[in-house]
PQR file of N, CA, C, O and H, with PARSE charges and radii, in Angstrom:
ATOM      1  N   MET A   1      39.240 105.083 -24.923 -0.4000 1.5000
ATOM      2  CA  MET A   1      38.904 103.955 -24.062 -0.0000 2.0000
ATOM      3  C   MET A   1      39.508 104.138 -22.660  0.5500 1.7000
ATOM      4  O   MET A   1      38.859 103.869 -21.650 -0.5500 1.4000
ATOM      5  N   LYS A   2      40.777 104.605 -22.624 -0.4000 1.5000
ATOM      6  CA  LYS A   2      41.437 104.805 -21.339 -0.0000 2.0000
ATOM      7  C   LYS A   2      40.738 105.894 -20.530  0.5500 1.7000
ATOM      8  O   LYS A   2      40.581 105.760 -19.316 -0.5500 1.4000
ATOM      9  H   LYS A   2      41.305 104.823 -23.445  0.4000 1.0000
ATOM     10  N   ASN A   3      40.315 106.980 -21.198 -0.4000 1.5000
ATOM     11  CA  ASN A   3      39.625 108.061 -20.492 -0.0000 2.0000
ATOM     12  C   ASN A   3      38.301 107.586 -19.903  0.5500 1.7000
ATOM     13  O   ASN A   3      37.930 107.990 -18.801 -0.5500 1.4000
ATOM     14  H   ASN A   3      40.442 107.089 -22.184  0.4000 1.0000
ATOM     15  N   LEU A   4      37.587 106.729 -20.634 -0.4000 1.5000
ATOM     16  CA  LEU A   4      36.331 106.174 -20.131 -0.0000 2.0000
ATOM     17  C   LEU A   4      36.594 105.316 -18.894  0.5500 1.7000
ATOM     18  O   LEU A   4      35.861 105.396 -17.908 -0.5500 1.4000
ATOM     19  H   LEU A   4      37.888 106.401 -21.529  0.4000 1.0000
ATOM     20  N   PHE A   5      37.642 104.498 -18.954 -0.4000 1.5000
ATOM     21  CA  PHE A   5      37.996 103.658 -17.805 -0.0000 2.0000
ATOM     22  C   PHE A   5      38.322 104.516 -16.589  0.5500 1.7000
ATOM     23  O   PHE A   5      37.895 104.202 -15.477 -0.5500 1.4000
ATOM     24  H   PHE A   5      38.237 104.433 -19.755  0.4000 1.0000
ATOM     25  N   ILE A   6      39.075 105.597 -16.789 -0.4000 1.5000
ATOM     26  CA  ILE A   6      39.433 106.482 -15.677 -0.0000 2.0000
ATOM     27  C   ILE A   6      38.191 107.149 -15.103  0.5500 1.7000
ATOM     28  O   ILE A   6      38.080 107.298 -13.886 -0.5500 1.4000
ATOM     29  H   ILE A   6      39.421 105.852 -17.692  0.4000 1.0000
ATOM     30  N   LYS A   7      37.248 107.555 -15.965 -0.4000 1.5000
ATOM     31  CA  LYS A   7      36.000 108.154 -15.471 -0.0000 2.0000
ATOM     32  C   LYS A   7      35.202 107.151 -14.643  0.5500 1.7000
ATOM     33  O   LYS A   7      34.688 107.490 -13.577 -0.5500 1.4000
ATOM     34  H   LYS A   7      37.338 107.434 -16.953  0.4000 1.0000
ATOM     35  N   ILE A   8      35.101 105.924 -15.132 -0.4000 1.5000
ATOM     36  CA  ILE A   8      34.368 104.882 -14.405 -0.0000 2.0000
ATOM     37  C   ILE A   8      35.054 104.593 -13.071  0.5500 1.7000
ATOM     38  O   ILE A   8      34.389 104.450 -12.045 -0.5500 1.4000
ATOM     39  H   ILE A   8      35.519 105.649 -15.998  0.4000 1.0000
ATOM     40  N   LEU A   9      36.379 104.507 -13.090 -0.4000 1.5000
ATOM     41  CA  LEU A   9      37.130 104.259 -11.865 -0.0000 2.0000
ATOM     42  C   LEU A   9      36.960 105.404 -10.873  0.5500 1.7000
ATOM     43  O   LEU A   9      36.786 105.173  -9.677 -0.5500 1.4000
ATOM     44  H   LEU A   9      36.919 104.624 -13.923  0.4000 1.0000
ATOM     45  N   ARG A  10      37.009 106.639 -11.371 -0.4000 1.5000
ATOM     46  CA  ARG A  10      36.842 107.816 -10.507 -0.0000 2.0000
ATOM     47  C   ARG A  10      35.467 107.806  -9.845  0.5500 1.7000
ATOM     48  O   ARG A  10      35.358 108.044  -8.642 -0.5500 1.4000
ATOM     49  H   ARG A  10      37.150 106.827 -12.343  0.4000 1.0000
ATOM     50  N   TRP A  11      34.410 107.532 -10.625 -0.4000 1.5000
ATOM     51  CA  TRP A  11      33.055 107.509 -10.053 -0.0000 2.0000
ATOM     52  C   TRP A  11      32.853 106.302  -9.152  0.5500 1.7000
ATOM     53  O   TRP A  11      32.091 106.370  -8.188 -0.5500 1.4000
ATOM     54  H   TRP A  11      34.498 107.339 -11.602  0.4000 1.0000
ATOM     55  N   GLY A  12      33.530 105.194  -9.454 -0.4000 1.5000
ATOM     56  CA  GLY A  12      33.473 104.028  -8.573 -0.0000 2.0000
ATOM     57  C   GLY A  12      34.061 104.324  -7.202  0.5500 1.7000
ATOM     58  O   GLY A  12      33.521 103.901  -6.180 -0.5500 1.4000
ATOM     59  H   GLY A  12      34.149 105.138 -10.237  0.4000 1.0000
ATOM     60  N   LEU A  13      35.180 105.060  -7.187 -0.4000 1.5000
ATOM     61  CA  LEU A  13      35.769 105.463  -5.907 -0.0000 2.0000
ATOM     62  C   LEU A  13      34.830 106.371  -5.130  0.5500 1.7000
ATOM     63  O   LEU A  13      34.696 106.240  -3.914 -0.5500 1.4000
ATOM     64  H   LEU A  13      35.618 105.404  -8.018  0.4000 1.0000
ATOM     65  N   ARG A  14      34.183 107.287  -5.828 -0.4000 1.5000
ATOM     66  CA  ARG A  14      33.258 108.199  -5.157 -0.0000 2.0000
ATOM     67  C   ARG A  14      32.055 107.447  -4.606  0.5500 1.7000
ATOM     68  O   ARG A  14      31.595 107.737  -3.501 -0.5500 1.4000
ATOM     69  H   ARG A  14      34.292 107.394  -6.816  0.4000 1.0000
ATOM     70  N   LEU A  15      31.539 106.480  -5.369 -0.4000 1.5000
ATOM     71  CA  LEU A  15      30.406 105.686  -4.899 -0.0000 2.0000
ATOM     72  C   LEU A  15      30.815 104.861  -3.678  0.5500 1.7000
ATOM     73  O   LEU A  15      30.071 104.775  -2.702 -0.5500 1.4000
ATOM     74  H   LEU A  15      31.913 106.244  -6.266  0.4000 1.0000
ATOM     75  N   HIS A  16      31.986 104.264  -3.739 -0.4000 1.5000
ATOM     76  CA  HIS A  16      32.472 103.476  -2.614 -0.0000 2.0000
ATOM     77  C   HIS A  16      32.661 104.353  -1.382  0.5500 1.7000
ATOM     78  O   HIS A  16      32.401 103.912  -0.263 -0.5500 1.4000
ATOM     79  H   HIS A  16      32.591 104.333  -4.533  0.4000 1.0000
ATOM     80  N   SER A  17      33.112 105.588  -1.578 -0.4000 1.5000
ATOM     81  CA  SER A  17      33.262 106.495  -0.435 -0.0000 2.0000
ATOM     82  C   SER A  17      31.903 106.861   0.158  0.5500 1.7000
ATOM     83  O   SER A  17      31.803 107.136   1.353 -0.5500 1.4000
ATOM     84  H   SER A  17      33.324 105.946  -2.488  0.4000 1.0000
ATOM     85  N   LEU A  18      30.856 106.866  -0.669 -0.4000 1.5000
ATOM     86  CA  LEU A  18      29.507 107.107  -0.162 -0.0000 2.0000
ATOM     87  C   LEU A  18      29.111 106.011   0.831  0.5500 1.7000
ATOM     88  O   LEU A  18      28.480 106.295   1.849 -0.5500 1.4000
ATOM     89  H   LEU A  18      30.937 106.643  -1.641  0.4000 1.0000
ATOM     90  N   PHE A  19      29.479 104.761   0.537 -0.4000 1.5000
ATOM     91  CA  PHE A  19      29.201 103.665   1.468 -0.0000 2.0000
ATOM     92  C   PHE A  19      29.945 103.870   2.791  0.5500 1.7000
ATOM     93  O   PHE A  19      29.428 103.536   3.857 -0.5500 1.4000
ATOM     94  H   PHE A  19      29.992 104.530  -0.290  0.4000 1.0000
ATOM     95  N   HIS A  20      31.160 104.421   2.716 -0.4000 1.5000
ATOM     96  CA  HIS A  20      31.895 104.715   3.948 -0.0000 2.0000
ATOM     97  C   HIS A  20      31.216 105.831   4.742  0.5500 1.7000
ATOM     98  O   HIS A  20      31.231 105.806   5.972 -0.5500 1.4000
ATOM     99  H   HIS A  20      31.580 104.693   1.850  0.4000 1.0000
ATOM    100  N   ILE A  21      30.629 106.798   4.063 -0.4000 1.5000
ATOM    101  CA  ILE A  21      29.890 107.868   4.748 -0.0000 2.0000
ATOM    102  C   ILE A  21      28.674 107.276   5.472  0.5500 1.7000
ATOM    103  O   ILE A  21      28.377 107.648   6.607 -0.5500 1.4000
ATOM    104  H   ILE A  21      30.617 106.818   3.063  0.4000 1.0000
ATOM    105  N   ILE A  22      27.978 106.355   4.806 -0.4000 1.5000
ATOM    106  CA  ILE A  22      26.838 105.674   5.439 -0.0000 2.0000
ATOM    107  C   ILE A  22      27.319 104.861   6.642  0.5500 1.7000
ATOM    108  O   ILE A  22      26.684 104.868   7.697 -0.5500 1.4000
ATOM    109  H   ILE A  22      28.219 106.052   3.884  0.4000 1.0000
ATOM    110  N   GLU A  23      28.436 104.167   6.479 -0.4000 1.5000
ATOM    111  CA  GLU A  23      29.022 103.397   7.583 -0.0000 2.0000
ATOM    112  C   GLU A  23      29.418 104.327   8.737  0.5500 1.7000
ATOM    113  O   GLU A  23      29.221 103.989   9.904 -0.5500 1.4000
ATOM    114  H   GLU A  23      28.952 104.161   5.622  0.4000 1.0000
ATOM    115  N   PHE A  24      29.971 105.488   8.411 -0.4000 1.5000
ATOM    116  CA  PHE A  24      30.338 106.486   9.415 -0.0000 2.0000
ATOM    117  C   PHE A  24      29.106 106.924  10.204  0.5500 1.7000
ATOM    118  O   PHE A  24      29.139 106.975  11.434 -0.5500 1.4000
ATOM    119  H   PHE A  24      30.131 105.763   7.463  0.4000 1.0000
ATOM    120  N   SER A  25      28.023 107.238   9.499 -0.4000 1.5000
ATOM    121  CA  SER A  25      26.784 107.670  10.165 -0.0000 2.0000
ATOM    122  C   SER A  25      26.232 106.579  11.075  0.5500 1.7000
ATOM    123  O   SER A  25      25.807 106.849  12.198 -0.5500 1.4000
ATOM    124  H   SER A  25      27.996 107.197   8.500  0.4000 1.0000
ATOM    125  N   SER A  26      26.243 105.352  10.582 -0.4000 1.5000
ATOM    126  CA  SER A  26      25.755 104.229  11.373 -0.0000 2.0000
ATOM    127  C   SER A  26      26.602 104.027  12.631  0.5500 1.7000
ATOM    128  O   SER A  26      26.070 103.758  13.708 -0.5500 1.4000
ATOM    129  H   SER A  26      26.588 105.133   9.669  0.4000 1.0000
ATOM    130  N   ALA A  27      27.907 104.156  12.490 -0.4000 1.5000
ATOM    131  CA  ALA A  27      28.795 103.978  13.642 -0.0000 2.0000
ATOM    132  C   ALA A  27      28.577 105.074  14.683  0.5500 1.7000
ATOM    133  O   ALA A  27      28.631 104.804  15.883 -0.5500 1.4000
ATOM    134  H   ALA A  27      28.340 104.375  11.615  0.4000 1.0000
ATOM    135  N   ILE A  28      28.334 106.298  14.242 -0.4000 1.5000
ATOM    136  CA  ILE A  28      28.056 107.393  15.184 -0.0000 2.0000
ATOM    137  C   ILE A  28      26.768 107.100  15.957  0.5500 1.7000
ATOM    138  O   ILE A  28      26.711 107.294  17.171 -0.5500 1.4000
ATOM    139  H   ILE A  28      28.290 106.518  13.268  0.4000 1.0000
ATOM    140  N   MET A  29      25.734 106.631  15.246 -0.4000 1.5000
ATOM    141  CA  MET A  29      24.463 106.325  15.910 -0.0000 2.0000
ATOM    142  C   MET A  29      24.617 105.206  16.939  0.5500 1.7000
ATOM    143  O   MET A  29      23.900 105.176  17.940 -0.5500 1.4000
ATOM    144  H   MET A  29      25.781 106.474  14.260  0.4000 1.0000
ATOM    145  N   GLU A  30      25.558 104.280  16.691 -0.4000 1.5000
ATOM    146  CA  GLU A  30      25.789 103.162  17.607 -0.0000 2.0000
ATOM    147  C   GLU A  30      26.854 103.482  18.656  0.5500 1.7000
ATOM    148  O   GLU A  30      27.220 102.611  19.446 -0.5500 1.4000
ATOM    149  H   GLU A  30      26.141 104.304  15.879  0.4000 1.0000
ATOM    150  N   SER A  31      27.348 104.703  18.674 -0.4000 1.5000
ATOM    151  CA  SER A  31      28.422 105.139  19.584 -0.0000 2.0000
ATOM    152  C   SER A  31      29.714 104.347  19.394  0.5500 1.7000
ATOM    153  O   SER A  31      30.480 104.163  20.340 -0.5500 1.4000
ATOM    154  H   SER A  31      27.051 105.410  18.032  0.4000 1.0000
ATOM    155  N   ALA A  32      29.949 103.886  18.181 -0.4000 1.5000
ATOM    156  CA  ALA A  32      31.191 103.179  17.849 -0.0000 2.0000
ATOM    157  C   ALA A  32      32.148 104.194  17.221  0.5500 1.7000
ATOM    158  O   ALA A  32      32.301 104.255  16.001 -0.5500 1.4000
ATOM    159  H   ALA A  32      29.326 104.035  17.412  0.4000 1.0000
ATOM    160  N   TYR A  33      32.778 104.977  18.073 -0.4000 1.5000
ATOM    161  CA  TYR A  33      33.539 106.128  17.596 -0.0000 2.0000
ATOM    162  C   TYR A  33      34.829 105.750  16.873  0.5500 1.7000
ATOM    163  O   TYR A  33      35.227 106.447  15.939 -0.5500 1.4000
ATOM    164  H   TYR A  33      32.654 104.928  19.064  0.4000 1.0000
ATOM    165  N   LEU A  34      35.484 104.682  17.270 -0.4000 1.5000
ATOM    166  CA  LEU A  34      36.688 104.247  16.564 -0.0000 2.0000
ATOM    167  C   LEU A  34      36.332 103.782  15.156  0.5500 1.7000
ATOM    168  O   LEU A  34      37.026 104.119  14.197 -0.5500 1.4000
ATOM    169  H   LEU A  34      35.161 104.115  18.028  0.4000 1.0000
ATOM    170  N   THR A  35      35.262 103.014  15.028 -0.4000 1.5000
ATOM    171  CA  THR A  35      34.787 102.584  13.715 -0.0000 2.0000
ATOM    172  C   THR A  35      34.390 103.781  12.869  0.5500 1.7000
ATOM    173  O   THR A  35      34.656 103.803  11.667 -0.5500 1.4000
ATOM    174  H   THR A  35      34.698 102.741  15.807  0.4000 1.0000
ATOM    175  N   ALA A  36      33.765 104.766  13.473 -0.4000 1.5000
ATOM    176  CA  ALA A  36      33.377 105.980  12.752 -0.0000 2.0000
ATOM    177  C   ALA A  36      34.605 106.714  12.232  0.5500 1.7000
ATOM    178  O   ALA A  36      34.608 107.200  11.101 -0.5500 1.4000
ATOM    179  H   ALA A  36      33.549 104.748  14.450  0.4000 1.0000
ATOM    180  N   LEU A  37      35.642 106.796  13.050 -0.4000 1.5000
ATOM    181  CA  LEU A  37      36.875 107.458  12.629 -0.0000 2.0000
ATOM    182  C   LEU A  37      37.528 106.726  11.461  0.5500 1.7000
ATOM    183  O   LEU A  37      37.997 107.357  10.513 -0.5500 1.4000
ATOM    184  H   LEU A  37      35.640 106.401  13.969  0.4000 1.0000
ATOM    185  N   ILE A  38      37.558 105.404  11.528 -0.4000 1.5000
ATOM    186  CA  ILE A  38      38.138 104.604  10.446 -0.0000 2.0000
ATOM    187  C   ILE A  38      37.331 104.780   9.165  0.5500 1.7000
ATOM    188  O   ILE A  38      37.913 104.952   8.094 -0.5500 1.4000
ATOM    189  H   ILE A  38      37.178 104.892  12.298  0.4000 1.0000
ATOM    190  N   ALA A  39      36.012 104.740   9.250 -0.4000 1.5000
ATOM    191  CA  ALA A  39      35.153 104.901   8.075 -0.0000 2.0000
ATOM    192  C   ALA A  39      35.299 106.295   7.475  0.5500 1.7000
ATOM    193  O   ALA A  39      35.349 106.443   6.254 -0.5500 1.4000
ATOM    194  H   ALA A  39      35.538 104.600  10.120  0.4000 1.0000
ATOM    195  N   PHE A  40      35.367 107.313   8.320 -0.4000 1.5000
ATOM    196  CA  PHE A  40      35.530 108.681   7.831 -0.0000 2.0000
ATOM    197  C   PHE A  40      36.870 108.856   7.124  0.5500 1.7000
ATOM    198  O   PHE A  40      36.945 109.489   6.071 -0.5500 1.4000
ATOM    199  H   PHE A  40      35.326 107.193   9.312  0.4000 1.0000
ATOM    200  N   THR A  41      37.927 108.294   7.706 -0.4000 1.5000
ATOM    201  CA  THR A  41      39.256 108.377   7.099 -0.0000 2.0000
ATOM    202  C   THR A  41      39.283 107.677   5.746  0.5500 1.7000
ATOM    203  O   THR A  41      39.852 108.205   4.790 -0.5500 1.4000
ATOM    204  H   THR A  41      37.867 107.780   8.562  0.4000 1.0000
ATOM    205  N   ALA A  42      38.677 106.499   5.650 -0.4000 1.5000
ATOM    206  CA  ALA A  42      38.624 105.768   4.385 -0.0000 2.0000
ATOM    207  C   ALA A  42      37.845 106.551   3.335  0.5500 1.7000
ATOM    208  O   ALA A  42      38.257 106.607   2.176 -0.5500 1.4000
ATOM    209  H   ALA A  42      38.215 106.070   6.427  0.4000 1.0000
ATOM    210  N   ALA A  43      36.738 107.150   3.719 -0.4000 1.5000
ATOM    211  CA  ALA A  43      35.944 107.950   2.783 -0.0000 2.0000
ATOM    212  C   ALA A  43      36.730 109.153   2.298  0.5500 1.7000
ATOM    213  O   ALA A  43      36.708 109.468   1.108 -0.5500 1.4000
ATOM    214  H   ALA A  43      36.403 107.104   4.660  0.4000 1.0000
ATOM    215  N   LEU A  44      37.416 109.822   3.191 -0.4000 1.5000
ATOM    216  CA  LEU A  44      38.202 110.995   2.821 -0.0000 2.0000
ATOM    217  C   LEU A  44      39.323 110.629   1.855  0.5500 1.7000
ATOM    218  O   LEU A  44      39.545 111.334   0.870 -0.5500 1.4000
ATOM    219  H   LEU A  44      37.434 109.566   4.158  0.4000 1.0000
ATOM    220  N   ILE A  45      40.028 109.541   2.125 -0.4000 1.5000
ATOM    221  CA  ILE A  45      41.108 109.095   1.243 -0.0000 2.0000
ATOM    222  C   ILE A  45      40.563 108.756  -0.139  0.5500 1.7000
ATOM    223  O   ILE A  45      41.170 109.124  -1.144 -0.5500 1.4000
ATOM    224  H   ILE A  45      39.848 108.969   2.925  0.4000 1.0000
ATOM    225  N   GLU A  46      39.437 108.064  -0.207 -0.4000 1.5000
ATOM    226  CA  GLU A  46      38.880 107.682  -1.504 -0.0000 2.0000
ATOM    227  C   GLU A  46      38.370 108.884  -2.289  0.5500 1.7000
ATOM    228  O   GLU A  46      38.534 108.937  -3.508 -0.5500 1.4000
ATOM    229  H   GLU A  46      38.944 107.764   0.609  0.4000 1.0000
ATOM    230  N   ILE A  47      37.758 109.840  -1.615 -0.4000 1.5000
ATOM    231  CA  ILE A  47      37.290 111.042  -2.310 -0.0000 2.0000
ATOM    232  C   ILE A  47      38.481 111.813  -2.867  0.5500 1.7000
ATOM    233  O   ILE A  47      38.462 112.237  -4.022 -0.5500 1.4000
ATOM    234  H   ILE A  47      37.625 109.797  -0.625  0.4000 1.0000
ATOM    235  N   LEU A  48      39.513 111.997  -2.054 -0.4000 1.5000
ATOM    236  CA  LEU A  48      40.697 112.713  -2.524 -0.0000 2.0000
ATOM    237  C   LEU A  48      41.396 111.956  -3.651  0.5500 1.7000
ATOM    238  O   LEU A  48      41.883 112.574  -4.598 -0.5500 1.4000
ATOM    239  H   LEU A  48      39.529 111.653  -1.115  0.4000 1.0000
ATOM    240  N   ALA A  49      41.452 110.629  -3.563 -0.4000 1.5000
ATOM    241  CA  ALA A  49      42.061 109.830  -4.628 -0.0000 2.0000
ATOM    242  C   ALA A  49      41.283 109.961  -5.927  0.5500 1.7000
ATOM    243  O   ALA A  49      41.882 110.029  -7.001 -0.5500 1.4000
ATOM    244  H   ALA A  49      41.056 110.127  -2.794  0.4000 1.0000
ATOM    245  N   SER A  50      39.961 109.998  -5.845 -0.4000 1.5000
ATOM    246  CA  SER A  50      39.151 110.116  -7.062 -0.0000 2.0000
ATOM    247  C   SER A  50      39.324 111.469  -7.727  0.5500 1.7000
ATOM    248  O   SER A  50      39.085 111.604  -8.927 -0.5500 1.4000
ATOM    249  H   SER A  50      39.475 109.943  -4.973  0.4000 1.0000
ATOM    250  N   ILE A  51      39.735 112.466  -6.969 -0.4000 1.5000
ATOM    251  CA  ILE A  51      39.923 113.806  -7.528 -0.0000 2.0000
ATOM    252  C   ILE A  51      41.341 113.997  -8.051  0.5500 1.7000
ATOM    253  O   ILE A  51      41.521 114.525  -9.148 -0.5500 1.4000
ATOM    254  H   ILE A  51      39.929 112.357  -5.994  0.4000 1.0000
ATOM    255  N   TYR A  52      42.350 113.582  -7.294 -0.4000 1.5000
ATOM    256  CA  TYR A  52      43.730 113.928  -7.618 -0.0000 2.0000
ATOM    257  C   TYR A  52      44.526 112.866  -8.365  0.5500 1.7000
ATOM    258  O   TYR A  52      45.324 113.221  -9.232 -0.5500 1.4000
ATOM    259  H   TYR A  52      42.205 113.152  -6.403  0.4000 1.0000
ATOM    260  N   LEU A  53      44.350 111.589  -8.072 -0.4000 1.5000
ATOM    261  CA  LEU A  53      45.204 110.567  -8.673 -0.0000 2.0000
ATOM    262  C   LEU A  53      45.082 110.419 -10.185  0.5500 1.7000
ATOM    263  O   LEU A  53      46.113 110.239 -10.832 -0.5500 1.4000
ATOM    264  H   LEU A  53      43.701 111.300  -7.367  0.4000 1.0000
ATOM    265  N   PRO A  54      43.914 110.481 -10.789 -0.5600 1.5000
ATOM    266  CA  PRO A  54      43.846 110.278 -12.240  0.2800 2.0000
ATOM    267  C   PRO A  54      44.592 111.327 -13.057  0.5500 1.7000
ATOM    268  O   PRO A  54      44.805 111.121 -14.251 -0.5500 1.4000
ATOM    269  N   ARG A  55      44.994 112.441 -12.458 -0.4000 1.5000
ATOM    270  CA  ARG A  55      45.702 113.483 -13.192 -0.0000 2.0000
ATOM    271  C   ARG A  55      47.201 113.237 -13.248  0.5500 1.7000
ATOM    272  O   ARG A  55      47.921 114.004 -13.888 -0.5500 1.4000
ATOM    273  H   ARG A  55      44.820 112.609 -11.488  0.4000 1.0000
ATOM    274  N   GLU A  56      47.682 112.202 -12.605 -0.4000 1.5000
ATOM    275  CA  GLU A  56      49.106 111.923 -12.576 -0.0000 2.0000
ATOM    276  C   GLU A  56      49.466 110.843 -13.578  0.5500 1.7000
ATOM    277  O   GLU A  56      48.629 110.029 -13.967 -0.5500 1.4000
ATOM    278  H   GLU A  56      47.096 111.580 -12.086  0.4000 1.0000
ATOM    279  N   HIS A  57      50.721 110.848 -13.988 -0.4000 1.5000
ATOM    280  CA  HIS A  57      51.248 109.859 -14.923 -0.0000 2.0000
ATOM    281  C   HIS A  57      52.170 108.934 -14.135  0.5500 1.7000
ATOM    282  O   HIS A  57      53.070 109.404 -13.440 -0.5500 1.4000
ATOM    283  H   HIS A  57      51.402 111.509 -13.672  0.4000 1.0000
ATOM    284  N   ILE A  58      51.957 107.641 -14.236 -0.4000 1.5000
ATOM    285  CA  ILE A  58      52.687 106.689 -13.405 -0.0000 2.0000
ATOM    286  C   ILE A  58      53.456 105.706 -14.279  0.5500 1.7000
ATOM    287  O   ILE A  58      52.903 105.141 -15.223 -0.5500 1.4000
ATOM    288  H   ILE A  58      51.226 107.259 -14.801  0.4000 1.0000
ATOM    289  N   HIS A  59      54.743 105.504 -13.960 -0.4000 1.5000
ATOM    290  CA  HIS A  59      55.553 104.450 -14.559 -0.0000 2.0000
ATOM    291  C   HIS A  59      55.731 103.379 -13.490  0.5500 1.7000
ATOM    292  O   HIS A  59      56.348 103.635 -12.456 -0.5500 1.4000
ATOM    293  H   HIS A  59      55.192 105.963 -13.194  0.4000 1.0000
ATOM    294  N   PHE A  60      55.199 102.185 -13.729 -0.4000 1.5000
ATOM    295  CA  PHE A  60      55.322 101.107 -12.751 -0.0000 2.0000
ATOM    296  C   PHE A  60      56.694 100.461 -12.880  0.5500 1.7000
ATOM    297  O   PHE A  60      57.074  99.994 -13.954 -0.5500 1.4000
ATOM    298  H   PHE A  60      54.698 101.978 -14.569  0.4000 1.0000
ATOM    299  N   LYS A  61      57.428 100.441 -11.782 -0.4000 1.5000
ATOM    300  CA  LYS A  61      58.774  99.861 -11.766 -0.0000 2.0000
ATOM    301  C   LYS A  61      58.874  98.900 -10.591  0.5500 1.7000
ATOM    302  O   LYS A  61      59.633  99.144  -9.653 -0.5500 1.4000
ATOM    303  H   LYS A  61      57.119 100.820 -10.910  0.4000 1.0000
ATOM    304  N   GLY A  62      58.138  97.844 -10.634 -0.4000 1.5000
ATOM    305  CA  GLY A  62      58.171  96.886  -9.540 -0.0000 2.0000
ATOM    306  C   GLY A  62      57.524  97.429  -8.288  0.5500 1.7000
ATOM    307  O   GLY A  62      56.359  97.826  -8.314 -0.5500 1.4000
ATOM    308  H   GLY A  62      57.521  97.647 -11.396  0.4000 1.0000
ATOM    309  N   VAL A  63      58.259  97.452  -7.198 -0.4000 1.5000
ATOM    310  CA  VAL A  63      57.722  97.894  -5.914 -0.0000 2.0000
ATOM    311  C   VAL A  63      57.593  99.412  -5.858  0.5500 1.7000
ATOM    312  O   VAL A  63      56.616  99.928  -5.315 -0.5500 1.4000
ATOM    313  H   VAL A  63      59.205  97.129  -7.178  0.4000 1.0000
ATOM    314  N   ILE A  64      58.568 100.136  -6.415 -0.4000 1.5000
ATOM    315  CA  ILE A  64      58.573 101.598  -6.362 -0.0000 2.0000
ATOM    316  C   ILE A  64      58.151 102.145  -7.723  0.5500 1.7000
ATOM    317  O   ILE A  64      58.728 101.780  -8.747 -0.5500 1.4000
ATOM    318  H   ILE A  64      59.362  99.717  -6.856  0.4000 1.0000
ATOM    319  N   SER A  65      57.149 103.015  -7.733 -0.4000 1.5000
ATOM    320  CA  SER A  65      56.647 103.600  -8.974 -0.0000 2.0000
ATOM    321  C   SER A  65      57.107 105.047  -9.091  0.5500 1.7000
ATOM    322  O   SER A  65      57.247 105.752  -8.092 -0.5500 1.4000
ATOM    323  H   SER A  65      56.680 103.312  -6.901  0.4000 1.0000
ATOM    324  N   ASP A  66      57.341 105.480 -10.334 -0.4000 1.5000
ATOM    325  CA  ASP A  66      57.705 106.867 -10.611 -0.0000 2.0000
ATOM    326  C   ASP A  66      56.429 107.608 -10.991  0.5500 1.7000
ATOM    327  O   ASP A  66      55.803 107.284 -12.001 -0.5500 1.4000
ATOM    328  H   ASP A  66      57.227 104.907 -11.145  0.4000 1.0000
ATOM    329  N   VAL A  67      56.034 108.605 -10.188 -0.4000 1.5000
ATOM    330  CA  VAL A  67      54.792 109.338 -10.405 -0.0000 2.0000
ATOM    331  C   VAL A  67      55.118 110.792 -10.703  0.5500 1.7000
ATOM    332  O   VAL A  67      55.848 111.442  -9.955 -0.5500 1.4000
ATOM    333  H   VAL A  67      56.542 108.867  -9.367  0.4000 1.0000
ATOM    334  N   HIS A  68      54.561 111.306 -11.820 -0.4000 1.5000
ATOM    335  CA  HIS A  68      54.742 112.710 -12.172 -0.0000 2.0000
ATOM    336  C   HIS A  68      53.578 113.155 -13.041  0.5500 1.7000
ATOM    337  O   HIS A  68      52.786 112.326 -13.488 -0.5500 1.4000
ATOM    338  H   HIS A  68      53.968 110.778 -12.428  0.4000 1.0000
ATOM    339  N   GLU A  69      53.466 114.459 -13.284 -0.4000 1.5000
ATOM    340  CA  GLU A  69      52.334 114.969 -14.055 -0.0000 2.0000
ATOM    341  C   GLU A  69      52.543 114.868 -15.559  0.5500 1.7000
ATOM    342  O   GLU A  69      51.588 114.621 -16.296 -0.5500 1.4000
ATOM    343  H   GLU A  69      54.109 115.133 -12.921  0.4000 1.0000
ATOM    344  N   LYS A  70      53.776 115.054 -16.028 -0.4000 1.5000
ATOM    345  CA  LYS A  70      54.060 114.976 -17.466 -0.0000 2.0000
ATOM    346  C   LYS A  70      55.278 114.102 -17.694  0.5500 1.7000
ATOM    347  O   LYS A  70      56.185 114.043 -16.864 -0.5500 1.4000
ATOM    348  H   LYS A  70      54.552 115.255 -15.429  0.4000 1.0000
ATOM    349  N   CYS A  71      55.282 113.425 -18.832 -0.4000 1.5000
ATOM    350  CA  CYS A  71      56.396 112.571 -19.199 -0.0000 2.0000
ATOM    351  C   CYS A  71      57.419 113.399 -19.980  0.5500 1.7000
ATOM    352  O   CYS A  71      57.056 114.115 -20.913 -0.5500 1.4000
ATOM    353  H   CYS A  71      54.545 113.473 -19.506  0.4000 1.0000
ATOM    354  N   ASP A  72      58.708 113.302 -19.597 -0.4000 1.5000
ATOM    355  CA  ASP A  72      59.750 114.073 -20.295 -0.0000 2.0000
ATOM    356  C   ASP A  72      60.094 113.457 -21.624  0.5500 1.7000
ATOM    357  O   ASP A  72      60.950 113.975 -22.342 -0.5500 1.4000
ATOM    358  H   ASP A  72      59.003 112.720 -18.839  0.4000 1.0000
TER
END
């Protein structure tokens, strides 16, 4: 069940980043370069998060979380 949730979350991030790519293209066409930069940065962060974050193991400890690949 957890693996299915992670797959859905990963693809949701990728789909959401697709909307940022569309927003980036629209901003370029309108010469809104600051908006384009923000949209591109958001898309890049979401794509990278969908690839790298699900492989990590996280212990939530209030404000600061302990993140590592394997639990000792």
